[in-house]
C-alpha positions in Angstrom: -6.6 -103.2 -14.1 -9.1 -105.9 -13.7 -9.4 -104.9 -9.8 -10.8 -101.5 -10.9 -14.4 -102.4 -10.8 -15.7 -99.2 -9.4 -16.6 -97.3 -12.6 -15.6 -93.9 -11.0 -11.9 -95.2 -10.5 -11.8 -96.5 -14.1 -13.2 -93.2 -15.6 -10.7 -91.2 -13.6 -7.8 -93.4 -14.5 -8.9 -93.2 -18.4 -9.3 -89.4 -18.2 -6.0 -89.3 -16.9 -4.5 -91.5 -19.6 -6.5 -89.5 -22.5 -4.6 -86.4 -21.3 -1.2 -88.2 -21.9 -1.8 -89.5 -25.5 1.8 -89.8 -25.9 2.3 -92.6 -23.2 -0.7 -94.8 -24.6 0.6 -98.0 -26.4 -1.2 -100.8 -27.9 -0.4 -103.1 -24.7 -2.3 -100.5 -22.6 -5.3 -100.3 -25.3 -5.5 -103.9 -24.5 -5.8 -103.7 -20.9 -8.0 -100.7 -21.0 -10.5 -102.0 -23.8 -12.3 -104.3 -21.3 -12.7 -101.5 -18.8 -14.2 -99.2 -21.6 -16.3 -102.0 -22.5 -17.7 -102.4 -18.8 -18.2 -98.6 -18.6 -20.3 -98.7 -21.8 -22.4 -101.4 -20.4 -23.1 -99.5 -17.5 -26.5 -97.9 -16.8 -25.1 -94.7 -18.3 -27.8 -93.4 -20.9 -27.0 -94.4 -24.3 -27.5 -91.1 -25.9 -24.9 -89.6 -23.5 -22.5 -92.6 -24.1 -22.6 -91.9 -27.9 -22.0 -88.2 -27.3 -19.1 -89.0 -25.3 -17.5 -91.4 -27.7 -18.1 -89.1 -30.7 -16.4 -86.3 -28.6 -13.4 -88.7 -27.9 -13.2 -90.0 -31.7 -13.0 -86.4 -32.5 -10.0 -85.9 -30.3 -8.6 -89.0 -31.8 -9.1 -87.7 -35.4 -7.7 -84.4 -34.4 -4.3 -86.1 -33.2 -3.8 -88.2 -36.1 -2.1 -85.8 -38.5 0.8 -85.6 -35.9 1.1 -89.2 -35.9 1.2 -89.5 -39.6 4.5 -87.3 -39.8 6.3 -89.5 -37.4 8.3 -92.5 -38.9 7.8 -96.4 -38.8 4.5 -98.5 -38.3 2.6 -95.8 -36.5 2.4 -93.9 -39.6 0.9 -96.7 -41.5 -1.6 -97.4 -38.6 -2.6 -93.7 -38.4 -2.9 -93.3 -41.9 -5.2 -96.4 -42.0 -7.3 -94.9 -39.1 -7.5 -91.7 -40.8 -9.3 -93.4 -43.9 -11.6 -95.2 -41.3 -12.8 -92.0 -40.0 -13.1 -90.3 -43.3 -15.7 -93.1 -44.1 -17.4 -92.9 -40.7 -17.2 -89.3 -39.2 
């Protein structure tokens, strides 16, 4: 992942993964966060970044109900995230 210094490549990879949320794991998120940080620190306009982040957070928020119906630790984490979203969004 650290070899993807080209923001266009990073964006494409993240877009593909965002469309396949069922394969995203905590380990994958740990690898992707530095890429996302790099993209956010790029010269992209701040307002545009905020709008894009908001859109993605809304997508995550809409996906949470299906996660809360699963069994195991994912349910607890999804419920905690849902509560955090209620405070922010």
